[in-house]
Every structure is written in structure tokens, then in C-alpha cells.
N, C-alpha and C positions, 0 to 999 in steps of 0.2 A: 375899634373898627366902626365906631359910630359914624353914621352918615357917609360911610365908604361903600363902594360897590364891591361886593365879594365875588371873586372870579375863580373858577376852576378850569384848568387847562387839560385837554385830552389830546395828546399828540405824541407820536412815536419817536420824534427827533429830540434827543436830550438837549442839544445845543440850541435848537429853536425854543424849547420850553424855557431854558435859562435866559435867553434873550428877551422873551416875552415877559418873564417875571421881572426883569430889570426895568423894562419899559413901563409896565403897569404899576409896579410898586413905587415908581418915581412920581406918579400922579397922586396928588393929595387926596383925591376922591376915590382911589382904587386900591385894592389889595388882593393879592393872590392867596387863596385859602387852601388850595390843594392842586394836585396834578396827578396824571396817570399816563402811561404809555400806550394803553389799549383799552378797549371797552370792558373787558373782563376785570382788569385791575380797577378801572374807574367804578364799576358797579359795586365793588367791595367797600369803597370809602366815600363815594360822592354824597350819599345821604347825610352823613355826619358833617360834611363841609358846609352845608347850608348856604350854598352859593346863590348869588343873585343872577349871575350870568355864567354860562358854560361855553367856553371856546372849544369847539369840536372839529377835529380834522376829519376829512372824508377817507383818505387813504391810510387806514390802520391795519395792522396785521390780524389775521384770522377773521375778525368781524369788522366790516367797514363802519365808518361813523354813521352813515345813513342807515345801515342795517341795525345798528345798535341804538339809534336815536330813541325809539319808542321805549326800550328797556330802561335807558337812563332817565327819560322823562318820567316814567312811572316811579322811579326811585327818588327823584327830587322834583316833584310836580310844581313847586313854586319857582323853580329856576327857569330862566329864559335862555334858549339855545341859539348861539351864533356860530354858523359854519365858517371855519377858517381853512381854506383849501388852495391847492395849486390849480384846480380844475376850473377854468373859465368856460364852462360847458352848459348848454341850455338844459339838457336832461337832468344833470346834477342839480342845477338851480331849481327847476320845477319840482323835482322830487323832494328836495330839502324843504321847500316851502309847504308842499303838500303834507309832509310828515310833521309839520309843526314848528320848524325852525323859524326864528324871528328875524333872521338876516343872513347874508351871504357875503363874505369878504375874501378876496384873493390875497394869498400870502405876499405877492409882490407889491401889494398896495402900500402907500405911504403910511408911516406910523400914525399920522394925524387922522387918517381915514379909519383905522382900526379903533382908535380911542373914541372917535365920534360915533362909530357904529355901536360900541359897547354902551355908551351913554344913552343913545337913542333906544336901544333894545331894553336897557334897564328901566327906562321911563315908560315902557309899554308900547313903543313904536316898532315899526318894521324897517330894517335898513336894507336898501337896495342901491347900489351904485347906478348912476345914470345909464351906463352901458348895459347893466343887467336888466334894467327896466325896459330898455329897447329890445333885448332878447325876449323877455317875458311877454311883451305885448306886440311883438313883431307880426304874429299871426293871430289876430284877435278872433277870427272866425273858426280857427282850428279847435276841434273838440279835444279834450284831454281828460283822461281818468284822474291824473294827479291834481289838476286844477280845474274843477268843473265850472262851467259858466251857467248863467241863468237858464232855466228851462221854461220860463214864463213865456206864453204865447204872445204877450204884448211887449216883448223886450224892445221893440223898435219905437214904442211910444215915448215921447219927450219926457224925460225924468221930471220936468217941472209940472207936468200934468199928473204924474203918478204920486208925487211926494208933496207933503205939506211944506210950506216955506222953511220951517225950522229943520225938517228932515233933510231938505235939499242943502241947506246951509251947512249942516253937520257932515253930509256926504262930501261936500267940497273940501272941508277941512281935513277929513280923514284921508281923502285922495291926495292931498298935498303933504301928507306925512305927519300931521299933527297927532300927538299922543292924546289920550283922553284928558290928561291934566292940562295940556296946552289948549285944547279945544274948550275946556271948561273955563279957563282964564279968559280966552278970547270972547266967549259969549256970556260971561258972568253967570255960569251955571255950575252945578256940582259935577264931580267926576261920575257919580252914580247916575245922574241924569243923562250924561253923554253916553254912558254904557247902555242905558235903556234905549236911547234913540238908535244907537248902533245896532242893537239886537233887533229893533223894530225895522230898521232898514234892511237887514239881511233877510228877515222873514218876508217883508213885502216884495223884495226883489228876488227872492228865492236864491240867495247867495249864502255861502258857508263860512267866509272868513274876511278879514280886513283886506287881504290881497285881492279877493274877488271884488270888493267894493272899489278898490283902486282901478282894477281892470275895467269895471263897469263904467266908471267916470271917464276913463280914456276912450273907451269904445264910443261913448256918446258925445265926445268932443268937449267935455266939461273942463278937462285940463289936458296939457300936452305931456308926452313922455320925454 
């Protein structure tokens, strides 16, 4: 399993799990290391699986995927969670990201999209389909408990005036979906330096997550959705 992305699947449809395993195991850089049909069963075995990425369905029996997300995260804190669902719904999307999911993929999506999403999430990025980004940023002025916006009184100040040139440069790369590794390679810096700048950006802009940084960039016209 060296250099392979270890994946754990939580979905209550046995046929779908079987199809996913065939799809993922066919990739040279991926391997399915475990599966479960609900949150309760997953919680019993997920820690031992040492998964890099967990594919988590929303519509699960007894405890939904979103309700059980925090429990599973606590059991396997190094894993990155990718929501795989039939619900192309704004509230599910917002809540999943607010709870710490690193991506959101609709089950009807093409296989290539799922594979791409897994690789992006594994590398530390956040995966959002373009239609999902449109949903997420369609009401930029709308307040949301799930996805807080900046409370800074100077939020309308041009970011170029608030940030150093390097901070601004890294903000743009993050907003464009670069992982820490990709941004480091682009700027000839270390991943640790990129993470330091990211933390500094969130502190200075009073934001709480990578998604908030993306939203901030779009609100200020730095990138388009």
C-alpha cells in the first residue's frame, strides 16, 4: 500500500460499495482498506483502517453521515472526509463543509470527478464542483452560522491594502484551489511556510477555514466562481 491513497467507504448500499471498490482498486494510486454500512459499524473499525480519505454518505440509517461526522473524525483524526451523496442541496453542502468535510461529490457525478476529488482531498485541498461553488457563494452577504464570514469592521477595505504582497499572493493561490504543497512548489517555499501564511491570513481577516478564504476572495472580486 506504499504511495497509495487508503480509502474507507461508509454507505448503506452494498451494490454501490462493491462498485466503488472496483472503481477505486482499479487505480494504481488507490486502495479500499475498509467499509461499513452505517456510522455505528464504521465507528467500530475505522480507527484501525488508517484511511487517508473517508467516503461518507449522508443518508445513512439511524445516524446520518452529517450527524456522525464529528464522531468518526474523532476516531480517525488524520483522515480527510469526502461527502458522497445524492443530495445536491445547499444546506447539506454548507453543513458538511462547516462540520469539517473536505469535499462534496454527488453520486450521479462521473467516475473521473470522484477520482479527482479523492486525490485533491488527499493532498489537503478542498473539492467543490463548479455548480456547488455557485451555490455556496450565491448569497455572499447572507449570514450563516454554519459558514461564518469575517466580522472585521474593515471588511470592505481592498485586500491589497490589508495584506502584504506575499500574503495576497498566497490568498489567491488558496482561492484557486491550490493545496499547500502546490502553493509551495509554485512559490518555491516550504509547505510549513505556506501553512504559516494561511494561518496568518485567517487571523488577519478573522476567518476560520480555507473555505472562508475562498469566499473572501470571491466577495472581493479576486477570482470568479
